[in-house]
C-alpha positions as CSV (number, residue, x, y, z in Angstrom):
1,M,4.3,-16.3,-7.2
2,E,7.6,-14.6,-6.0
3,I,7.6,-11.1,-4.1
4,T,9.5,-9.9,-7.3
5,E,6.8,-10.9,-9.4
6,M,4.0,-9.8,-7.0
7,L,5.5,-6.2,-7.1
8,E,5.7,-6.3,-11.0
9,E,2.1,-7.2,-10.8
10,L,1.3,-4.9,-8.5
11,I,2.8,-1.6,-10.6
12,I,0.9,-2.8,-13.5
13,K,-2.3,-3.1,-11.6
14,A,-1.6,0.5,-10.2
15,K,-0.8,2.0,-13.5
16,K,-4.4,0.9,-14.6
17,D,-6.1,1.6,-11.3
18,E,-5.7,5.5,-10.4
19,T,-7.5,4.7,-7.0
20,L,-5.1,1.9,-6.1
21,K,-1.9,4.1,-7.0
22,E,-3.0,7.1,-4.9
23,K,-3.3,4.5,-1.9
24,L,-0.1,3.0,-2.4
25,L,1.6,6.4,-2.8
26,N,0.0,7.7,0.1
27,T,1.7,5.1,2.4
28,R,5.0,7.5,2.1
29,N,3.0,9.6,4.4
30,S,2.0,6.8,7.1
31,A,3.4,6.1,10.5
32,N,4.2,2.6,9.1
33,P,4.7,2.9,5.5
34,V,5.9,-0.7,4.6
35,S,3.1,-2.3,6.8
36,D,0.3,-0.3,5.3
37,F,1.8,-0.8,1.8
38,C,1.7,-4.7,2.3
39,D,-1.9,-4.3,3.8
40,I,-3.0,-2.7,0.6
41,A,-1.0,-4.9,-1.7
42,T,-2.4,-8.0,0.1
43,A,-6.0,-6.5,-0.2
44,N,-5.6,-6.4,-3.9
45,G,-4.6,-10.0,-4.4
46,F,-0.7,-9.8,-3.8
47,P,0.0,-11.2,-0.2
48,M,3.0,-9.9,1.2
49,T,4.6,-9.0,4.6
50,V,7.0,-6.4,5.6
51,M,9.9,-9.0,5.9
52,D,9.2,-10.3,2.3
53,I,9.8,-6.5,1.3
54,V,12.8,-6.0,3.5
55,N,14.2,-9.4,2.5
56,Q,13.7,-9.3,-1.2
57,G,15.8,-6.0,-0.7
58,E,18.6,-7.4,1.2
59,E,19.0,-10.4,-0.9
60,F,19.2,-8.5,-4.3
61,Y,21.8,-6.4,-2.4
62,A,23.6,-9.1,-1.4
63,E,23.7,-10.4,-5.1
64,I,25.4,-7.4,-6.0
65,K,27.7,-7.1,-3.4
66,R,29.0,-11.0,-4.2
67,S,29.0,-10.1,-7.9
68,T,31.5,-7.2,-7.6
69,N,35.2,-7.7,-6.9
70,G,34.4,-10.9,-4.9
71,G,32.2,-9.0,-2.6
72,G,34.7,-8.3,-0.3
73,E,35.7,-5.0,1.4
74,N,36.2,-3.3,-2.0
75,S,32.5,-3.9,-3.1
76,P,30.8,-0.4,-3.8
77,D,28.6,0.9,-1.0
78,L,25.0,1.0,-2.7
79,D,23.2,3.2,-0.3
80,Y,19.5,2.7,-0.2
81,Q,19.6,0.1,-3.5
82,N,18.2,-2.2,-0.8
83,D,15.2,-0.4,0.0
84,E,12.6,-2.4,-2.2
85,Y,9.7,-0.4,-1.1
86,S,11.5,2.9,-1.8
87,I,12.4,1.6,-5.2
88,F,8.9,0.5,-5.7
89,M,7.7,4.0,-4.9
90,M,10.0,5.8,-7.1
91,R,8.6,3.5,-10.0
92,L,5.0,3.8,-9.1
93,K,5.3,7.7,-8.9
94,D,7.0,7.8,-12.3
95,L,3.9,6.2,-14.1
């Protein structure tokens, strides 16, 4: 299972499990939020590392940049759009 699929499945599981949802949301207050997030995800059957999260965000951002005006200097600057953890947290908070 790829990281995007695992994150989607984790959101579905957290939607059904309020305790899991709160644990994940509480990582925002941690000294190492992404690492703690990955530990919780792994403990719940979705093995992932910090690099998995970082790489997913970077790959998505790169795809967007390449698809816009040839991906050159005129491509839009998408601040924070490559932060998969923050995007996940926004989605989770809105459940």
